[in-house]
Residue, then its C-alpha position, 0 to 999 in steps of 0.5 A: x702129486x709129485x713125480x715118482x721116480x721108478x725106485x721101489x724095494x720089495x723085501x719078499x723079492x729080495x729074500x727070494x720068497x716070490x721065486x720060491x713060491x713060483x717054483x713050488x707052484x710050478x712043481x705041484x701044478x697048482x697056482x698059489x694065488x686065489x685068482x690063479x686057483x679060480x682060473x685053473x678051476x674054471x678052465x677045468x670045469x669048461x673042459x669037463x663040459x666041452x665048452x673050451 
């Protein structure tokens, strides 16, 4: 393998999709990623049963 030079490009990042998703997620209080939703649900369940 050759050396990778830290140059990368993301179309979503350039178009502002990532920032828009982040703003929406913070506004509604629910993560838009699957793992984020699972973590939020798990934490809610733990708090419900007083385990956290």
